[in-house]
PDB file as gemmi writes it, atoms N, CA and C in Angstrom:
CRYST1    1.000    1.000    1.000  90.00  90.00  90.00 P 1                      
ATOM      1  N   MET A   1       2.187 -29.871 -58.189  1.00  0.00           N  
ATOM      2  CA  MET A   1       2.476 -29.570 -56.800  1.00  0.00           C  
ATOM      3  C   MET A   1       2.976 -28.129 -56.697  1.00  0.00           C  
ATOM      4  N   ALA A   2       2.466 -27.407 -55.714  1.00  0.00           N  
ATOM      5  CA  ALA A   2       2.859 -26.017 -55.485  1.00  0.00           C  
ATOM      6  C   ALA A   2       3.975 -25.947 -54.449  1.00  0.00           C  
ATOM      7  N   ILE A   3       4.878 -25.014 -54.652  1.00  0.00           N  
ATOM      8  CA  ILE A   3       5.934 -24.730 -53.676  1.00  0.00           C  
ATOM      9  C   ILE A   3       5.484 -23.510 -52.882  1.00  0.00           C  
ATOM     10  N   LEU A   4       5.406 -23.656 -51.565  1.00  0.00           N  
ATOM     11  CA  LEU A   4       4.972 -22.568 -50.696  1.00  0.00           C  
ATOM     12  C   LEU A   4       6.111 -22.134 -49.793  1.00  0.00           C  
ATOM     13  N   LYS A   5       6.122 -20.857 -49.462  1.00  0.00           N  
ATOM     14  CA  LYS A   5       7.126 -20.296 -48.560  1.00  0.00           C  
ATOM     15  C   LYS A   5       6.399 -19.530 -47.468  1.00  0.00           C  
ATOM     16  N   VAL A   6       6.991 -19.493 -46.276  1.00  0.00           N  
ATOM     17  CA  VAL A   6       6.395 -18.789 -45.140  1.00  0.00           C  
ATOM     18  C   VAL A   6       7.375 -17.721 -44.650  1.00  0.00           C  
ATOM     19  N   ILE A   7       6.848 -16.509 -44.466  1.00  0.00           N  
ATOM     20  CA  ILE A   7       7.645 -15.437 -43.875  1.00  0.00           C  
ATOM     21  C   ILE A   7       6.945 -14.964 -42.595  1.00  0.00           C  
ATOM     22  N   GLU A   8       7.715 -14.406 -41.717  1.00  0.00           N  
ATOM     23  CA  GLU A   8       7.175 -13.889 -40.468  1.00  0.00           C  
ATOM     24  C   GLU A   8       7.194 -12.359 -40.528  1.00  0.00           C  
ATOM     25  N   VAL A   9       6.072 -11.743 -40.160  1.00  0.00           N  
ATOM     26  CA  VAL A   9       5.938 -10.292 -40.250  1.00  0.00           C  
ATOM     27  C   VAL A   9       5.396  -9.758 -38.923  1.00  0.00           C  
ATOM     28  N   LEU A  10       5.964  -8.661 -38.456  1.00  0.00           N  
ATOM     29  CA  LEU A  10       5.486  -7.977 -37.259  1.00  0.00           C  
ATOM     30  C   LEU A  10       4.780  -6.697 -37.689  1.00  0.00           C  
ATOM     31  N   ALA A  11       3.645  -6.402 -37.056  1.00  0.00           N  
ATOM     32  CA  ALA A  11       2.906  -5.178 -37.388  1.00  0.00           C  
ATOM     33  C   ALA A  11       2.210  -4.663 -36.140  1.00  0.00           C  
ATOM     34  N   ASN A  12       1.812  -3.397 -36.192  1.00  0.00           N  
ATOM     35  CA  ASN A  12       1.102  -2.812 -35.053  1.00  0.00           C  
ATOM     36  C   ASN A  12       0.006  -1.874 -35.535  1.00  0.00           C  
ATOM     37  N   SER A  13      -0.930  -1.572 -34.633  1.00  0.00           N  
ATOM     38  CA  SER A  13      -2.048  -0.684 -34.934  1.00  0.00           C  
ATOM     39  C   SER A  13      -2.558  -0.079 -33.631  1.00  0.00           C  
ATOM     40  N   ASP A  14      -3.089   1.111 -33.719  1.00  0.00           N  
ATOM     41  CA  ASP A  14      -3.721   1.704 -32.538  1.00  0.00           C  
ATOM     42  C   ASP A  14      -5.212   1.361 -32.487  1.00  0.00           C  
ATOM     43  N   LYS A  15      -5.717   0.635 -33.498  1.00  0.00           N  
ATOM     44  CA  LYS A  15      -7.143   0.294 -33.565  1.00  0.00           C  
ATOM     45  C   LYS A  15      -7.456  -1.095 -33.031  1.00  0.00           C  
ATOM     46  N   GLY A  16      -6.601  -2.091 -33.303  1.00  0.00           N  
ATOM     47  CA  GLY A  16      -6.870  -3.438 -32.831  1.00  0.00           C  
ATOM     48  C   GLY A  16      -5.998  -4.469 -33.528  1.00  0.00           C  
ATOM     49  N   TRP A  17      -6.087  -5.732 -33.047  1.00  0.00           N  
ATOM     50  CA  TRP A  17      -5.276  -6.804 -33.607  1.00  0.00           C  
ATOM     51  C   TRP A  17      -5.681  -7.121 -35.047  1.00  0.00           C  
ATOM     52  N   GLU A  18      -6.964  -7.038 -35.355  1.00  0.00           N  
ATOM     53  CA  GLU A  18      -7.422  -7.302 -36.722  1.00  0.00           C  
ATOM     54  C   GLU A  18      -6.833  -6.282 -37.693  1.00  0.00           C  
ATOM     55  N   ASP A  19      -6.821  -5.022 -37.304  1.00  0.00           N  
ATOM     56  CA  ASP A  19      -6.242  -3.981 -38.140  1.00  0.00           C  
ATOM     57  C   ASP A  19      -4.738  -4.178 -38.297  1.00  0.00           C  
ATOM     58  N   ALA A  20      -4.070  -4.574 -37.229  1.00  0.00           N  
ATOM     59  CA  ALA A  20      -2.629  -4.836 -37.301  1.00  0.00           C  
ATOM     60  C   ALA A  20      -2.340  -5.985 -38.258  1.00  0.00           C  
ATOM     61  N   THR A  21      -3.178  -7.027 -38.226  1.00  0.00           N  
ATOM     62  CA  THR A  21      -3.018  -8.163 -39.135  1.00  0.00           C  
ATOM     63  C   THR A  21      -3.223  -7.719 -40.580  1.00  0.00           C  
ATOM     64  N   ALA A  22      -4.252  -6.915 -40.815  1.00  0.00           N  
ATOM     65  CA  ALA A  22      -4.518  -6.409 -42.164  1.00  0.00           C  
ATOM     66  C   ALA A  22      -3.357  -5.559 -42.667  1.00  0.00           C  
ATOM     67  N   LYS A  23      -2.763  -4.773 -41.783  1.00  0.00           N  
ATOM     68  CA  LYS A  23      -1.614  -3.950 -42.166  1.00  0.00           C  
ATOM     69  C   LYS A  23      -0.411  -4.817 -42.530  1.00  0.00           C  
ATOM     70  N   ALA A  24      -0.212  -5.909 -41.793  1.00  0.00           N  
ATOM     71  CA  ALA A  24       0.896  -6.817 -42.095  1.00  0.00           C  
ATOM     72  C   ALA A  24       0.736  -7.417 -43.487  1.00  0.00           C  
ATOM     73  N   VAL A  25      -0.475  -7.862 -43.813  1.00  0.00           N  
ATOM     74  CA  VAL A  25      -0.734  -8.451 -45.129  1.00  0.00           C  
ATOM     75  C   VAL A  25      -0.582  -7.391 -46.221  1.00  0.00           C  
ATOM     76  N   ALA A  26      -1.115  -6.203 -45.999  1.00  0.00           N  
ATOM     77  CA  ALA A  26      -1.021  -5.133 -46.993  1.00  0.00           C  
ATOM     78  C   ALA A  26       0.430  -4.762 -47.269  1.00  0.00           C  
ATOM     79  N   GLN A  27       1.225  -4.665 -46.229  1.00  0.00           N  
ATOM     80  CA  GLN A  27       2.635  -4.307 -46.412  1.00  0.00           C  
ATOM     81  C   GLN A  27       3.391  -5.421 -47.119  1.00  0.00           C  
ATOM     82  N   ALA A  28       3.152  -6.675 -46.722  1.00  0.00           N  
ATOM     83  CA  ALA A  28       3.835  -7.802 -47.357  1.00  0.00           C  
ATOM     84  C   ALA A  28       3.459  -7.917 -48.828  1.00  0.00           C  
ATOM     85  N   SER A  29       2.212  -7.624 -49.160  1.00  0.00           N  
ATOM     86  CA  SER A  29       1.755  -7.779 -50.539  1.00  0.00           C  
ATOM     87  C   SER A  29       2.384  -6.757 -51.489  1.00  0.00           C  
ATOM     88  N   LYS A  30       3.044  -5.758 -50.956  1.00  0.00           N  
ATOM     89  CA  LYS A  30       3.748  -4.798 -51.802  1.00  0.00           C  
ATOM     90  C   LYS A  30       4.970  -5.429 -52.469  1.00  0.00           C  
ATOM     91  N   SER A  31       5.567  -6.419 -51.806  1.00  0.00           N  
ATOM     92  CA  SER A  31       6.760  -7.056 -52.371  1.00  0.00           C  
ATOM     93  C   SER A  31       6.613  -8.559 -52.569  1.00  0.00           C  
ATOM     94  N   VAL A  32       5.583  -9.164 -51.998  1.00  0.00           N  
ATOM     95  CA  VAL A  32       5.363 -10.604 -52.116  1.00  0.00           C  
ATOM     96  C   VAL A  32       4.063 -10.841 -52.868  1.00  0.00           C  
ATOM     97  N   LYS A  33       4.139 -11.665 -53.905  1.00  0.00           N  
ATOM     98  CA  LYS A  33       2.945 -11.978 -54.698  1.00  0.00           C  
ATOM     99  C   LYS A  33       2.427 -13.374 -54.334  1.00  0.00           C  
ATOM    100  N   ASN A  34       1.218 -13.652 -54.735  1.00  0.00           N  
ATOM    101  CA  ASN A  34       0.593 -14.978 -54.558  1.00  0.00           C  
ATOM    102  C   ASN A  34       0.422 -15.374 -53.096  1.00  0.00           C  
ATOM    103  N   ILE A  35       0.058 -14.415 -52.233  1.00  0.00           N  
ATOM    104  CA  ILE A  35      -0.186 -14.728 -50.823  1.00  0.00           C  
ATOM    105  C   ILE A  35      -1.408 -15.630 -50.736  1.00  0.00           C  
ATOM    106  N   ARG A  36      -1.249 -16.726 -50.002  1.00  0.00           N  
ATOM    107  CA  ARG A  36      -2.315 -17.714 -49.854  1.00  0.00           C  
ATOM    108  C   ARG A  36      -3.030 -17.641 -48.511  1.00  0.00           C  
ATOM    109  N   SER A  37      -2.273 -17.365 -47.442  1.00  0.00           N  
ATOM    110  CA  SER A  37      -2.899 -17.363 -46.115  1.00  0.00           C  
ATOM    111  C   SER A  37      -2.060 -16.563 -45.129  1.00  0.00           C  
ATOM    112  N   VAL A  38      -2.706 -16.245 -44.005  1.00  0.00           N  
ATOM    113  CA  VAL A  38      -2.016 -15.573 -42.913  1.00  0.00           C  
ATOM    114  C   VAL A  38      -2.393 -16.299 -41.624  1.00  0.00           C  
ATOM    115  N   TYR A  39      -1.399 -16.572 -40.793  1.00  0.00           N  
ATOM    116  CA  TYR A  39      -1.594 -17.258 -39.521  1.00  0.00           C  
ATOM    117  C   TYR A  39      -1.184 -16.302 -38.412  1.00  0.00           C  
ATOM    118  N   LEU A  40      -2.123 -16.000 -37.538  1.00  0.00           N  
ATOM    119  CA  LEU A  40      -1.840 -15.107 -36.421  1.00  0.00           C  
ATOM    120  C   LEU A  40      -1.087 -15.899 -35.359  1.00  0.00           C  
ATOM    121  N   ASN A  41       0.204 -15.624 -35.262  1.00  0.00           N  
ATOM    122  CA  ASN A  41       1.092 -16.399 -34.402  1.00  0.00           C  
ATOM    123  C   ASN A  41       1.093 -15.889 -32.962  1.00  0.00           C  
ATOM    124  N   GLU A  42       1.074 -14.579 -32.791  1.00  0.00           N  
ATOM    125  CA  GLU A  42       1.183 -14.005 -31.447  1.00  0.00           C  
ATOM    126  C   GLU A  42       0.535 -12.632 -31.404  1.00  0.00           C  
ATOM    127  N   GLN A  43      -0.083 -12.309 -30.292  1.00  0.00           N  
ATOM    128  CA  GLN A  43      -0.689 -11.000 -30.073  1.00  0.00           C  
ATOM    129  C   GLN A  43      -0.117 -10.403 -28.794  1.00  0.00           C  
ATOM    130  N   SER A  44       0.069  -9.092 -28.804  1.00  0.00           N  
ATOM    131  CA  SER A  44       0.472  -8.394 -27.587  1.00  0.00           C  
ATOM    132  C   SER A  44      -0.013  -6.958 -27.689  1.00  0.00           C  
ATOM    133  N   ALA A  45       0.104  -6.244 -26.597  1.00  0.00           N  
ATOM    134  CA  ALA A  45      -0.331  -4.846 -26.587  1.00  0.00           C  
ATOM    135  C   ALA A  45       0.502  -4.075 -25.574  1.00  0.00           C  
ATOM    136  N   THR A  46       0.607  -2.777 -25.817  1.00  0.00           N  
ATOM    137  CA  THR A  46       1.235  -1.906 -24.831  1.00  0.00           C  
ATOM    138  C   THR A  46       0.139  -1.097 -24.153  1.00  0.00           C  
ATOM    139  N   VAL A  47       0.379  -0.777 -22.887  1.00  0.00           N  
ATOM    140  CA  VAL A  47      -0.627  -0.079 -22.085  1.00  0.00           C  
ATOM    141  C   VAL A  47      -0.035   1.239 -21.602  1.00  0.00           C  
ATOM    142  N   ASN A  48      -0.856   2.284 -21.679  1.00  0.00           N  
ATOM    143  CA  ASN A  48      -0.448   3.601 -21.217  1.00  0.00           C  
ATOM    144  C   ASN A  48      -1.610   4.194 -20.408  1.00  0.00           C  
ATOM    145  N   ASP A  49      -1.359   4.570 -19.179  1.00  0.00           N  
ATOM    146  CA  ASP A  49      -2.383   5.131 -18.286  1.00  0.00           C  
ATOM    147  C   ASP A  49      -3.602   4.221 -18.155  1.00  0.00           C  
ATOM    148  N   GLY A  50      -3.356   2.920 -18.067  1.00  0.00           N  
ATOM    149  CA  GLY A  50      -4.434   1.963 -17.855  1.00  0.00           C  
ATOM    150  C   GLY A  50      -5.245   1.623 -19.089  1.00  0.00           C  
ATOM    151  N   LYS A  51      -4.810   2.081 -20.268  1.00  0.00           N  
ATOM    152  CA  LYS A  51      -5.530   1.807 -21.515  1.00  0.00           C  
ATOM    153  C   LYS A  51      -4.569   1.260 -22.562  1.00  0.00           C  
ATOM    154  N   ILE A  52      -5.071   0.349 -23.387  1.00  0.00           N  
ATOM    155  CA  ILE A  52      -4.253  -0.170 -24.486  1.00  0.00           C  
ATOM    156  C   ILE A  52      -4.044   0.945 -25.502  1.00  0.00           C  
ATOM    157  N   ASP A  53      -2.791   1.186 -25.834  1.00  0.00           N  
ATOM    158  CA  ASP A  53      -2.520   2.229 -26.825  1.00  0.00           C  
ATOM    159  C   ASP A  53      -1.886   1.696 -28.106  1.00  0.00           C  
ATOM    160  N   ASP A  54      -1.464   0.432 -28.115  1.00  0.00           N  
ATOM    161  CA  ASP A  54      -0.861  -0.126 -29.319  1.00  0.00           C  
ATOM    162  C   ASP A  54      -1.045  -1.638 -29.333  1.00  0.00           C  
ATOM    163  N   TYR A  55      -1.666  -2.137 -30.388  1.00  0.00           N  
ATOM    164  CA  TYR A  55      -1.883  -3.574 -30.572  1.00  0.00           C  
ATOM    165  C   TYR A  55      -0.799  -4.094 -31.502  1.00  0.00           C  
ATOM    166  N   ARG A  56      -0.190  -5.219 -31.136  1.00  0.00           N  
ATOM    167  CA  ARG A  56       0.907  -5.769 -31.930  1.00  0.00           C  
ATOM    168  C   ARG A  56       0.617  -7.215 -32.294  1.00  0.00           C  
ATOM    169  N   VAL A  57       0.999  -7.591 -33.509  1.00  0.00           N  
ATOM    170  CA  VAL A  57       0.828  -8.973 -33.954  1.00  0.00           C  
ATOM    171  C   VAL A  57       2.116  -9.476 -34.590  1.00  0.00           C  
ATOM    172  N   ASN A  58       2.296 -10.763 -34.486  1.00  0.00           N  
ATOM    173  CA  ASN A  58       3.357 -11.490 -35.165  1.00  0.00           C  
ATOM    174  C   ASN A  58       2.621 -12.512 -36.023  1.00  0.00           C  
ATOM    175  N   VAL A  59       2.689 -12.371 -37.345  1.00  0.00           N  
ATOM    176  CA  VAL A  59       1.948 -13.260 -38.241  1.00  0.00           C  
ATOM    177  C   VAL A  59       2.896 -14.031 -39.142  1.00  0.00           C  
ATOM    178  N   LYS A  60       2.423 -15.179 -39.605  1.00  0.00           N  
ATOM    179  CA  LYS A  60       3.136 -15.961 -40.602  1.00  0.00           C  
ATOM    180  C   LYS A  60       2.314 -15.882 -41.880  1.00  0.00           C  
ATOM    181  N   ILE A  61       2.953 -15.441 -42.933  1.00  0.00           N  
ATOM    182  CA  ILE A  61       2.276 -15.280 -44.231  1.00  0.00           C  
ATOM    183  C   ILE A  61       2.823 -16.347 -45.183  1.00  0.00           C  
ATOM    184  N   THR A  62       1.897 -17.092 -45.780  1.00  0.00           N  
ATOM    185  CA  THR A  62       2.252 -18.153 -46.706  1.00  0.00           C  
ATOM    186  C   THR A  62       1.956 -17.694 -48.129  1.00  0.00           C  
ATOM    187  N   PHE A  63       2.918 -17.914 -49.023  1.00  0.00           N  
ATOM    188  CA  PHE A  63       2.720 -17.547 -50.423  1.00  0.00           C  
ATOM    189  C   PHE A  63       3.321 -18.609 -51.335  1.00  0.00           C  
ATOM    190  N   GLU A  64       2.802 -18.644 -52.549  1.00  0.00           N  
ATOM    191  CA  GLU A  64       3.268 -19.623 -53.530  1.00  0.00           C  
ATOM    192  C   GLU A  64       4.447 -19.057 -54.302  1.00  0.00           C  
ATOM    193  N   VAL A  65       5.465 -19.882 -54.448  1.00  0.00           N  
ATOM    194  CA  VAL A  65       6.635 -19.517 -55.235  1.00  0.00           C  
ATOM    195  C   VAL A  65       6.442 -20.084 -56.635  1.00  0.00           C  
ATOM    196  N   LYS A  66       6.518 -19.217 -57.637  1.00  0.00           N  
ATOM    197  CA  LYS A  66       6.317 -19.678 -59.029  1.00  0.00           C  
ATOM    198  C   LYS A  66       7.604 -19.675 -59.790  1.00  0.00           C  
TER     199      LYS A  66                                                      
END                                                                             
């Protein structure tokens, strides 16, 4: 049986929600090993002059504890 842990990570990108999610995983993987999955919990964006200028995500990252 595997022991799994879940952490919550916030990230942002000026390109899109997918890029923000990838950045969250990349940053978490610098200090967390054995990442198994990522769950996109929440999406939001900021708007400037009628255009989206920042995409934000709140993700849950699951990893195995060894």
